[in-house]
C-alpha positions in Angstrom: 101.0 51.5 114.0 103.1 54.7 114.1 102.2 57.5 116.5 101.9 61.1 115.6 103.5 63.7 117.8 101.9 67.1 118.6 104.4 68.9 116.3 103.5 66.7 113.4 99.8 67.6 113.4 98.4 70.0 110.8 98.9 73.7 111.6 95.1 74.2 111.9 94.8 71.5 114.5 97.8 72.9 116.5 96.3 76.3 116.4 93.0 75.0 117.7 94.8 73.2 120.5 96.7 76.3 121.5 93.5 78.3 121.5 92.1 76.0 124.2 95.0 76.9 126.6 93.6 79.8 128.6 96.4 80.9 130.9 99.6 82.6 129.6 101.8 80.7 132.1 100.8 77.4 130.5 101.5 78.8 127.1 105.0 79.9 128.1 105.7 76.4 129.4 104.7 75.0 126.0 106.8 77.6 124.2 109.9 76.4 126.1 109.5 72.9 124.7 110.8 73.7 121.2 111.6 76.5 118.7 108.5 75.4 116.7 106.1 76.0 119.6 108.0 79.2 120.6 107.3 80.7 117.2 103.7 79.6 117.3 103.0 80.7 120.8 104.9 84.0 121.3 103.4 86.6 121.0 100.3 85.4 119.1 99.0 83.5 122.0 100.8 84.7 125.1 99.7 88.3 124.6 96.1 87.4 123.6 94.5 85.9 126.7 94.1 88.7 129.2 93.5 92.4 128.8 94.1 94.4 132.0 93.6 98.1 131.1 94.0 101.2 133.2 93.2 104.6 131.6 92.5 108.2 132.5 90.2 108.6 129.5 87.8 106.3 127.7 89.6 106.8 124.4 93.1 106.1 125.6 93.0 102.5 124.3 91.3 103.2 120.9 94.5 102.0 119.2 94.1 98.7 120.9 90.5 98.1 119.9 91.4 99.0 116.3 94.2 96.5 116.4 92.0 93.8 117.8 89.4 94.5 115.1 92.1 94.0 112.5 93.3 90.7 113.9 90.1 88.7 114.7 92.0 85.4 114.6 94.0 86.6 117.6 91.2 88.5 119.3 89.1 85.4 119.5 91.6 83.9 122.0 91.1 86.5 124.7 89.2 85.1 127.7 89.5 87.8 130.3 89.0 91.6 130.1 89.4 94.0 133.0 89.1 97.7 132.3 89.2 100.7 134.7 88.8 104.3 133.8 90.7 106.2 136.5 89.2 109.6 136.9 91.7 112.2 138.2 90.3 115.6 139.1 90.7 117.9 142.1 87.5 116.3 143.6 88.2 112.7 142.8 91.7 111.3 142.7 91.6 107.5 143.2 94.7 105.7 144.4 97.0 104.6 141.6 96.4 101.1 140.4 98.8 98.5 141.7 98.4 96.3 138.7 100.5 97.0 135.5 98.4 97.3 132.4 98.5 94.1 130.3 97.7 94.1 126.6 99.2 93.0 123.3 102.1 95.1 122.2 104.5 93.2 120.0 102.2 93.1 116.9 100.8 96.6 117.3 102.3 99.0 114.8 102.5 102.8 115.4 101.0 102.6 118.8 101.9 106.1 119.8 100.4 107.6 116.7 97.1 105.8 117.2 97.1 106.5 120.9 97.0 110.3 120.2 93.7 110.1 118.4 91.0 110.8 121.0 87.3 110.4 120.2 84.1 110.7 122.2 83.3 108.2 124.8 80.4 106.9 122.7 82.6 106.4 119.6 85.1 104.6 121.9 82.4 102.4 123.3 81.3 101.4 119.8 84.9 100.6 118.9 85.3 98.6 122.1 82.1 96.6 121.6 83.0 95.7 118.0 86.3 94.2 119.4 84.6 92.5 122.3 82.1 90.8 120.1 85.0 89.0 118.4 86.1 87.5 121.7 84.0 84.4 121.3 85.8 82.7 124.3 85.4 85.7 126.6 84.8 84.2 130.1 85.4 87.1 132.5 84.5 90.8 132.0 85.1 93.7 134.4 84.4 97.4 133.6 84.8 100.4 136.0 83.8 103.6 134.2 84.0 107.2 135.3 82.5 109.2 132.5 79.8 107.8 130.2 77.4 105.4 131.7 76.7 102.2 129.8 74.6 102.6 126.6 71.8 100.3 125.4 74.3 98.8 123.0 76.6 97.9 125.9 73.9 96.3 127.9 72.7 94.4 124.9 76.2 93.1 124.4 76.3 91.9 128.0 73.0 90.1 127.5 73.9 88.5 124.2 77.4 87.2 124.6 77.1 83.4 125.3 80.4 82.6 127.0 80.7 85.2 129.8 80.4 83.6 133.2 81.9 86.2 135.5 80.8 89.8 135.3 81.8 92.9 137.4 80.3 96.3 136.7 81.2 99.4 138.6 80.1 103.1 138.4 82.0 104.5 141.4 81.9 108.2 140.6 78.4 108.8 139.1 79.5 111.8 137.1 76.9 111.4 134.5 73.3 110.4 135.0 70.9 108.4 132.9 68.2 110.6 131.3 66.6 108.4 128.7 64.8 105.1 129.0 66.9 102.1 127.9 65.3 99.4 125.8 67.1 96.0 125.5 66.2 92.4 124.9 67.4 90.1 127.6 68.4 86.5 126.8 66.3 83.5 127.6 68.9 81.9 129.8 72.0 83.8 131.0 75.3 81.8 131.5 76.5 84.2 134.2 77.8 82.3 137.3 79.1 85.3 139.4 78.0 88.9 139.3 79.2 92.0 141.1 77.3 95.2 140.4 78.1 98.4 142.4 77.7 102.1 142.2 75.1 104.9 142.4 74.4 104.7 138.7 72.5 101.5 139.2 70.0 103.0 141.5 68.4 104.8 138.6 65.3 102.9 137.5 66.1 103.8 133.9 69.2 101.7 134.1 68.2 99.2 136.7 65.0 98.1 135.0 66.6 96.5 132.0 69.2 94.9 134.4 66.4 93.5 136.5 65.1 91.7 133.4 68.6 90.3 132.9 68.6 89.1 136.5 65.5 87.1 135.9 67.3 85.0 133.3 70.3 84.1 135.6 69.2 80.6 136.5 72.8 79.5 137.0 74.0 82.4 139.2 76.0 81.2 142.2 77.7 84.4 143.5 76.1 87.8 143.8 77.8 90.9 145.2 75.5 93.9 145.1 74.6 97.2 146.8 71.9 96.6 149.4 69.6 99.3 147.9 69.8 97.5 144.5 68.9 94.2 146.2 65.8 95.9 147.5 64.7 96.5 143.9 64.8 92.8 143.1 61.3 92.0 144.3 60.2 88.7 142.8 63.7 87.8 141.5 64.9 84.2 142.3 68.3 82.8 141.7 67.7 79.0 142.0 71.3 78.0 142.9 72.7 81.1 144.7 75.4 80.1 147.1 77.3 83.3 148.0 75.7 86.7 148.8 77.7 89.9 149.6 75.9 93.2 150.3 77.5 96.6 150.1 76.7 100.0 151.4 74.5 101.9 151.6 72.0 99.9 153.6 68.4 101.0 153.9 66.8 101.4 157.3 64.0 99.0 156.5 65.3 95.4 156.4 62.0 93.9 155.2 63.0 93.4 151.6 66.4 92.0 152.6 64.7 89.4 154.8 62.3 88.7 151.9 65.2 88.1 149.5 66.9 85.8 152.0 63.7 83.8 152.5 63.5 83.2 148.7 67.1 81.9 148.6 67.5 79.0 151.1 70.4 77.8 149.0 72.7 80.5 150.4 75.8 79.1 152.2 77.9 82.2 152.7 76.5 85.6 153.6 78.3 89.0 154.2 76.6 92.1 155.4 78.1 95.6 155.7 79.4 96.4 159.2 77.0 99.3 159.5 74.0 97.0 159.2 72.7 97.0 162.8 69.0 97.3 162.2 68.1 93.6 161.7 67.0 92.4 165.1 64.6 89.6 164.1 65.1 86.9 161.5 62.6 84.0 161.0 63.8 80.7 162.3 65.3 78.4 159.7 65.4 81.1 157.0 68.8 79.9 155.7 69.1 76.2 156.5 72.3 75.8 154.4 74.1 78.8 155.9 77.7 77.9 156.8 79.6 81.2 156.9 78.3 84.6 158.1 80.2 87.9 158.3 78.2 90.8 159.9 77.6 93.1 162.8 77.2 91.2 166.1 73.5 92.3 166.4 72.7 90.4 163.2 74.7 87.4 164.4 72.5 87.3 167.5 69.3 87.5 165.3 70.5 84.5 163.3 71.8 82.5 166.2 69.6 79.6 165.4 71.3 79.0 162.0 74.1 76.5 161.6 77.0 78.9 160.9 80.7 79.2 160.9 82.0 82.7 161.8 
């Protein structure tokens, strides 16, 4: 019985195999094997795995979203998206990003012409969401915004997409505030495994209430990084397999809700408190029986001295 080599398979099967290779480095290795795979892989796969975008305005990458909408067969291969809107004003001038923007370039036509077309942040968000919905293999999503807060459509996208397991949402500047109630339909069972949610925007009940309903569906969440004040709004929320918890500033003076949250999550193995957290002096014995790593102020370490920890 004769064997069939990879290069002899039908084009549709080869394309399906290439789509399963997530990291660009592995794709480049395959492209070096032969001219056949080089033509198949570069740039149609090497440039369509990771988007790393840094912009000073929300509409700066409208040309990219338009391109991705026009090439759904390539857009579906993207598995990681990391977007940062870097606000530069006299009051807020963040340090320049150390990471070079990474996005498809070879197949984009008239990029400069499209890049000059600036729209409103809501129009840009609608364009972005249309492209993101084509990324059926999207696994990791990060968004740091500086202008418009997330709309109901954006939150609904985060709730509905079935493949995203790692989510990071930042609102570091809080330039705009939420003024209208947000109505969304959370999923029955969220696939998210790790979540980082940070920024003053989330303290607004108009925004946090729909997110809280999302939390209640995260039965598989293992890692949570969250502002302490947001954690205090999670009364009644339980993450059955939570392993890693990191709390950010600011930290409320009353630690009661923090202790209550810890008591509901005896599965936690790693815990990190902000260094300014010095007001927890008493912790119930045996509250975290599986705790192995703890990073905190010395006063909290003393309060948890009965736990089996590795500092």
